C-alpha positions in Angstrom: 122.8 128.6 83.7 121.9 125.7 85.7 122.9 122.2 85.2 120.2 119.3 85.5 121.6 117.5 88.7 122.0 113.7 88.2 122.1 111.0 90.4 124.3 107.8 90.6 120.9 106.0 91.3 121.6 104.7 94.9 118.2 106.9 96.2 116.5 104.0 94.0 115.2 100.8 95.6 116.2 97.6 94.6 113.5 96.9 92.4 113.7 99.9 90.4 117.2 100.0 90.0 116.9 96.3 88.4 114.3 98.0 86.0 116.4 100.5 85.1 119.7 98.6 84.4 117.7 96.5 82.2 116.0 99.1 80.1 119.3 101.5 79.8 121.2 98.4 78.4 118.7 97.3 75.7 118.6 101.2 75.0 122.3 101.4 74.2 122.1 97.9 72.8 119.7 99.5 70.0 121.8 102.4 69.3 121.4 105.3 71.7 124.2 106.8 73.2 125.3 106.1 76.7 124.9 109.8 77.4 121.7 110.4 75.8 120.3 107.2 77.9 121.9 108.4 81.3 120.1 111.9 80.5 117.0 110.3 79.9 117.0 108.2 83.5 118.4 111.4 85.5 121.6 109.4 86.1 125.5 110.0 85.9 127.0 109.0 82.6 129.3 106.9 84.8 126.7 104.9 86.4 125.2 104.0 82.9 129.0 103.0 81.8 129.1 100.9 85.1 126.0 99.1 84.4 127.4 98.4 80.7 130.9 97.2 82.2 128.9 94.6 84.1 126.9 93.2 81.7 129.7 92.9 79.5 130.9 90.6 82.4 127.8 88.9 83.7 125.4 89.4 81.3 121.8 89.5 82.2 122.3 88.0 85.4 124.8 91.3 86.3 121.3 93.1 85.8 119.5 91.7 88.7 118.9 92.8 91.9 120.9 91.9 94.4 119.5 89.9 97.7 119.4 92.8 100.5 122.2 91.5 103.1 121.9 91.4 107.0 120.4 88.6 109.5 116.8 87.0 108.7 113.9 88.7 110.6 113.3 87.2 113.8 109.4 87.2 113.6 107.4 85.4 111.0 104.8 87.4 108.7 102.1 86.1 110.9 104.1 87.2 114.0 104.4 90.2 112.4 100.9 90.8 111.4 99.7 90.1 115.2 102.0 92.7 116.7 100.6 95.6 114.1 97.0 94.4 115.4 98.1 94.4 119.2 99.7 97.9 118.8 96.9 99.4 116.8 93.7 98.0 118.5 95.0 97.6 122.4 96.5 99.6 124.9 99.5 98.5 127.1 96.9 98.0 130.1 95.0 95.5 128.1 97.9 93.1 128.1 98.4 94.0 131.6 101.3 96.3 131.1 102.7 98.6 133.7 102.1 102.1 131.1 99.8 103.7 129.5 101.7 104.5 125.9 103.4 101.9 123.3 106.8 102.4 124.1 109.9 100.3 122.1 110.5 98.5 125.7 106.8 97.4 126.3 106.4 96.1 122.3 109.8 94.3 123.5 108.3 93.1 126.4 104.8 92.0 124.6 107.2 90.2 122.0 109.2 88.1 124.3 106.1 87.1 126.4 104.0 86.1 123.3 106.6 84.8 121.3 109.5 83.9 123.6 112.2 85.9 121.6 114.4 88.7 123.2 115.2 91.5 120.7 116.9 94.8 120.7 115.3 98.2 121.0 116.8 99.1 117.7 115.7 95.8 116.1 111.8 96.3 117.4 112.1 100.0 116.1 112.9 98.6 112.4 110.0 96.2 113.1 107.5 99.0 114.0 109.0 101.3 111.0 108.4 98.4 108.5 104.5 98.1 109.9 104.2 101.7 109.0 104.0 103.1 112.8 105.8 105.8 114.1 106.5 107.7 117.5 103.9 110.0 117.6 102.5 112.5 120.5 99.0 111.2 121.0 95.7 113.0 121.9 94.6 112.3 125.6 91.0 111.5 125.8 88.6 111.1 129.0 88.0 107.9 129.8 84.1 108.9 130.1 84.0 110.0 127.0 80.9 108.3 125.0 82.7 107.4 121.4 78.6 106.8 120.1 77.9 110.0 121.0 80.8 111.8 119.7 80.6 109.7 116.0 76.5 111.0 116.0 77.4 114.5 116.8 80.0 114.4 114.0 77.4 112.6 111.6 74.2 113.4 112.4 73.7 116.0 114.9 76.1 119.0 113.7 74.9 118.3 110.1 71.6 119.1 111.4 72.6 122.2 112.9 74.5 123.4 110.0 71.5 122.2 107.7 69.4 124.7 110.2 71.8 127.2 110.2 71.7 127.7 106.5 68.2 127.2 106.2 67.7 130.6 108.8 70.8 132.4 107.3 72.1 132.1 110.8 76.1 132.7 112.0 77.6 129.5 113.5 79.8 129.9 116.5 81.8 127.7 118.3 82.8 129.1 122.0 84.4 128.4 124.7 86.2 129.8 128.3 90.1 129.5 129.1 92.2 131.2 131.6 96.1 131.8 131.9 98.4 131.7 134.8 101.5 133.8 135.7 103.7 130.3 136.3 102.5 128.8 132.5 105.4 128.9 130.6 106.2 126.6 127.1 108.5 127.1 124.2 112.4 126.4 123.6 115.4 128.5 124.1 119.2 128.0 122.9 121.6 127.2 125.3 124.7 125.1 125.3 124.9 121.6 125.5 124.3 119.9 129.2 123.3 123.4 130.9 119.6 124.2 131.3 119.0 127.5 130.9 117.0 129.4 133.7 114.9 132.2 132.6 113.9 134.3 135.5 110.3 135.1 136.1 107.9 136.7 138.7 107.0 134.5 141.6 103.8 135.9 141.9 101.0 134.3 141.0 97.7 135.6 138.9 95.2 134.9 136.6 93.1 136.3 133.7 90.2 134.4 132.4 88.6 134.8 128.5 85.8 134.2 126.8 85.8 133.7 122.7 84.4 132.1 119.7 84.8 131.4 116.3 83.0 130.7 113.1 83.9 128.4 110.3 84.2 131.8 108.0 87.0 132.7 110.0 84.9 135.4 112.2 86.3 135.8 115.6 85.1 137.5 119.2 86.6 137.4 122.6 86.1 138.6 126.0 89.0 139.5 128.6 87.4 139.1 132.1 89.2 139.4 135.5 87.8 137.1 137.7 85.6 134.1 137.6 83.7 133.2 134.6 80.1 132.7 135.6 76.9 132.8 134.5 76.5 136.4 134.4 79.6 137.4 132.7 78.5 134.4 129.7 75.4 136.3 129.7 77.2 139.3 129.1 79.2 138.0 126.4 76.6 136.4 124.5 74.8 140.1 124.6 78.1 141.3 123.0 77.9 138.7 120.3 74.5 139.8 119.3 75.4 143.3 118.8 75.0 144.1 115.3 73.5 140.6 114.0 70.7 141.3 111.7 70.5 137.0 111.4 70.2 134.4 113.7 73.1 133.7 115.6 74.0 129.9 116.6 76.3 129.0 119.4 78.0 125.6 120.3 79.2 125.3 123.4 80.2 122.4 126.1 77.8 121.2 128.9 79.5 123.6 131.6 76.7 124.9 134.3 77.1 128.2 133.7 76.0 127.5 129.5 72.8 125.9 130.8 71.7 128.6 134.1 68.3 129.6 134.6 69.8 133.3 133.6 71.2 132.0 130.5 68.3 130.3 129.4 65.7 133.2 130.3 68.4 135.4 127.9 68.1 132.9 125.2 64.4 132.4 124.8 64.0 136.0 125.5 65.2 136.9 122.0 62.1 134.7 120.3 65.0 132.4 118.6 67.5 134.7 117.2 70.1 133.2 119.8 70.1 129.6 119.9 72.2 127.4 121.7 73.7 124.1 121.0 75.9 121.4 123.4 78.6 119.8 122.5 79.0 116.0 123.6 80.4 115.2 127.4 84.1 114.9 127.9 84.4 115.9 124.1 86.6 119.2 123.8 88.5 118.5 121.0 85.6 118.9 119.2 85.3 122.5 119.5 87.9 124.7 116.8 87.9 127.4 119.8 90.1 125.3 121.8 93.2 126.1 119.4 92.4 129.8 120.0 93.7 129.0 123.5 96.4 127.3 122.7 97.6 129.8 120.3 97.4 132.6 122.7 98.8 131.1 125.5 101.9 130.5 123.3 102.4 133.8 122.5 102.1 134.9 126.2 103.4 132.3 127.9 107.2 132.9 125.9 107.4 136.5 127.1 108.7 137.8 130.9 105.4 138.2 132.8 105.8 140.5 135.4 102.6 141.6 136.2 99.0 141.0 135.9 98.8 144.3 133.8 101.2 142.6 131.4 99.7 139.8 130.9 96.5 141.3 130.2 98.5 143.7 127.9 99.7 140.7 126.1 96.7 138.6 126.0 94.7 141.5 124.4 97.6 141.6 121.7 97.4 138.1 120.3 93.8 138.3 120.8 93.2 141.0 118.9 95.9 139.9 116.1 93.5 137.0 115.6 90.7 139.1 114.7 92.9 140.0 112.1 94.0 136.9 110.8 90.5 135.2 109.6 92.8 132.5 107.6 94.4 131.6 110.9 90.9 131.6 112.4 89.5 128.9 109.3 92.4 126.9 110.0 91.6 126.2 113.2 88.7 124.0 111.4 91.1 122.3 109.6 92.8 120.2 112.4 91.7 116.4 112.3 89.2 117.0 115.0 87.4 120.1 113.6 87.2 119.6 110.2 83.7 118.1 110.4 83.0 121.8 111.6 84.2 122.8 108.3 82.4 125.2 105.8 
């Protein structure tokens, strides 16, 4: 039989503890036992007895929350608000600082420049946590990206495509191309502290190109190609995508020249509306859920000791075929924050 775990109250904040102390003492004074009160609050009974002893010595004052010890903050509330707005709404370059990402060192420099106050990195870290900030890996986007076009795609263009597809009973795919090279490696491995591990790999360079398409309902289609992905190759992929299609197929791709080539356009027009191509805004790959496919495949392949091109092709095909059997995983690509607009 498992015993119910109790707490000594140290994991509660000061205000919560003050209220609990007051309620517990009131309950005991009204006739309840210390044991029953402790059980009701999920506390150790010794904690309740300690509160009773403090109340006996100091009365109601002994039950009040104590002020948090330590130095008073160096920054005023107004200065804290200014820092929060500066880091949230601006880049370091806008303040003529030398780095593109907000680090504790840069924030400390900004505080000193703006308010003439010197602070340790530990103090700056505490301030940023109080303001609700944390250190995070950023998403990178091209400076040429048009935020208005991205927003319009998410709120107007794609919803219109989705409505048109629903009316026509069409299948919607997001497609993309990617390559993987023998000298691409990722992941971590355990090793003694201070000893950087070395993994032997082939010194030869070879690559493999892939095309794939994902749908919001979890469908996944792919093609592996040795050599440059050209307009004829992309047309071949589209023709494979149409095999067995009984309803229209809508394919969303980026604006790469091969997707807009005359060869591809002629092929699409020759299908009399059974196939339609739509184009993502420029410099916005994050809007394409198919990007997640490449991250997944590259992680699986790059962690293997690939010695030859055939080995890499075998591993890539294995990873791609595995995805075909996992529609739930494919659907999860549409749950990424940047791709949720495209969920079913």
